[in-house]
C-alpha positions, -999 to +999 in steps of 0.1 A: +081+226-325+052+224-301+051+203-270+065+169-279+090+148-259+127+154-259+129+134-292+105+157-309+072+138-309+051+131-278+035+097-278+004+095-256-023+070-245-056+071-228-063+059-192-096+045-180-122+064-160-126+034-137-107+046-106-099+011-095-080+005-128-061+037-130-031+030-108-022-002-127-028+012-161-011+045-155+020+027-142+020+004-172+017+033-196+047+050-181+067+017-181+059+012-217+076+045-225+046+067-233+051+105-227+016+113-215-019+100-207-053+115-212-087+112-197-120+123-213-153+135-199-180+111-209-197+092-181-172+100-154-154+130-140-121+136-160-100+150-132-102+123-105-084+096-125-055+120-131-049+124-094-043+086-092-022+087-124+000+113-108+004+093-076+014+061-094+038+077-120+069+099-118+075+114-153+042+108-173+024+140-183-013+138-174-041+157-191-078+160-197-090+155-233-114+170-227-130+185-197-161+205-205-152+241-198-186+257-200-200+232-174-177+248-148-167+282-135-131+293-144-125+296-106-135+259-101-112+248-129-084+270-118-084+253-084-084+218-100-056+228-123-035+244-096-038+214-073-031+188-100-002+208-112+012+209-077+006+173-069+020+160-102+050+183-098+044+202-130+030+174-152-006+184-157-021+197-190-056+212-188-074+202-219-108+220-224-136+216-248-168+237-254-192+208-260-224+217-279-253+239-270-279+212-261-255+195-237-244+227-220-280+239-215-300+207-211-274+184-194-253+208-174-280+235-170-254+262-178-255+292-201-244+290-238-235+318-261-207+328-285-185+297-278-153+310-293-154+344-275-164+326-243-136+301-245-111+328-252-122+347-222-123+315-201-086+309-208-078+346-200-097+343-168-078+312-158-045+329-163-057+360-144-066+338-114-033+318-116-013+350-119-030+362-087-020+330-069+015+327-085+026+363-083+004+378-057-012+403-081-046+417-074-074+397-090-094+421-113-108+401-142-140+417-155-150+402-189-181+398-210-189+364-196-169+360-165-160+382-136-134+374-109-126+403-087-125+388-052-096+368-037-088+369+000-060+351+018-083+325+032-092+313-003-057+316-019-040+283-023-004+277-011+024+287-035+039+259-056+071+260-077+058+242-108+043+271-127+008+270-141-007+242-162-005+243-200-040+249-215-050+229-246-083+235-264-103+211-286-110+228-320-124+217-354-137+249-369-116+278-381-126+304-355-119+281-325-087+270-341-076+306-346-084+313-310-061+284-299-033+301-319-039+333-300-041+323-264-038+285-258-007+263-253-020+235-275-048+224-298-066+191-293-075+178-328-105+155-333-099+119-342-119+125-373-091+144-389-071+137-420-036+148-428-049+169-457-074+186-433-045+194-409-024+208-437-050+228-456-074+239-428-062+233-392-026+245-394-033+276-415-061+287-391-038+280-361-011+301-378-035+330-385-043+331-348-006+329-338+003+357-362-024+380-348-010+375-313+027+377-323+033+340-315+052+313-334+044+277-343+067+266-314+043+282-289+014+260-297+014+221-297-010+201-318-022+169-302-041+144-324-055+109-320-047+086-350-066+055-359-042+025-365-050-005-387-022-030-385-014-067-383+011-094-393-009-106-423-038-097-446-063-115-423-052-096-393-053-063-412-089-070-424-100-078-389-083-047-375-100-025-402-136-035-394-141-016-361-121+014-374-144+016-405-174+016-381-159+043-359-151+065-389-186+059-403-201+070-369-181+103-369-188+108-407-225+106-401-224+138-379-233+170-398-207+190-378-179+170-394-191+172-430-165+198-439-137+173-434-153+149-459-161+177-484-124+187-485-118+152-500-149+153-523-169+129-501-197+152-489-225+130-502-211+101-480-220+122-450-256+125-462-259+088-468-243+078-435-265+103-416-296+087-430-284+052-420-276+064-385-312+077-381-324+042-389-298+026-366-280+008-394-246+009-376-231-023-392-241-013-427-226+022-422-191+007-418-193-011-451-195+024-468-161+033-456-140+021-486-102+018-486-096+053-498-116+068-469-101+044-444-066+054-455-073+091-452-085+088-416-063+059-404-027+048-407-031+014-425+002-004-425+017-038-416+035-040-383+070-039-398+064-005-415+040+010-391+064+033-372+075+049-405+039+054-416+030+070-382+060+092-385+049+104-420+014+111-407+027+133-379+057+150-395+055+188-396+019+189-382+014+168-351+035+173-320+017+148-297+001+117-312-023+092-295-022+061-317-051+037-312-036+003-317-060-026-324-067-046-293-054-078-309-019-065-314+004-079-286+018-054-262+054-065-272+046-055-307+032-022-296+064-016-275+086-023-305+067+001-328+068+028-301+105+023-296+111+027-334+088+057-336+105+073-307+141+067-319+135+083-353+112+112-343 
């Protein structure tokens, strides 16, 4: 299924945007046995750290989770993807996201319309460009949003033997998820996702898209971050839970994610949290995340049974997992959990 490691489940981690730290962290992530590392687009460019990650590793897959697609032309992203795929010797995953309308128009000063149709066409445009470079076909992409019909030898990159990058897309809603099933290589699920939401909403929508395109579940990987609350005793567990409750509360206050809560019968929690967020009551918000809500969004388990619990959370739905271990958990403990998870997946 999907795009996991040879053992069946890919285990990934993030790397920092601070370019000075990337070499050391990426090398450590690889030595710790992770399968891949991801960068996001927040206050820094998401592609530059991956160049360093590729240089200082040999087997680690590298990916953007996410790069904002609509802030860039498909041609610009095609060049970035081609070069990172060549330099990493086939280890690059291009993870794209649509962002939201105010950011696209007011921060990036780029056009916004029909995000699902536009993203679908964006991916098709990328593949048309890469097909031109990889197979020498004439570039003749003429779509509703993007047109790429000119490619002369001077602007054609050198051939490379590693194929084209996999393209993953961030999706929460049904239509974007279905589109992933049609044309993407993977889906980047949001951290604010429960196993029930995956089973009842995400995977069925993904399968509808796959069916319409004549694809199978094995053609599309699901990558998902998972909150982890763990420790050696009750005191450590309580301490680890506090920041996770606050993070869940932050996401839950966002109207766009209300549907996830409503599936569990917690719709009114979103209303209450949204009101508190407007008043800046961030600490108070975390106290509204009770143990039931925490357990739905996070894997809450002592260290000695954590690997089994993570395995249950992923089984049959998640192909690549990015577990967020509490900062206080020793690296030796993390390594032991990863080894157990890897050996049984």
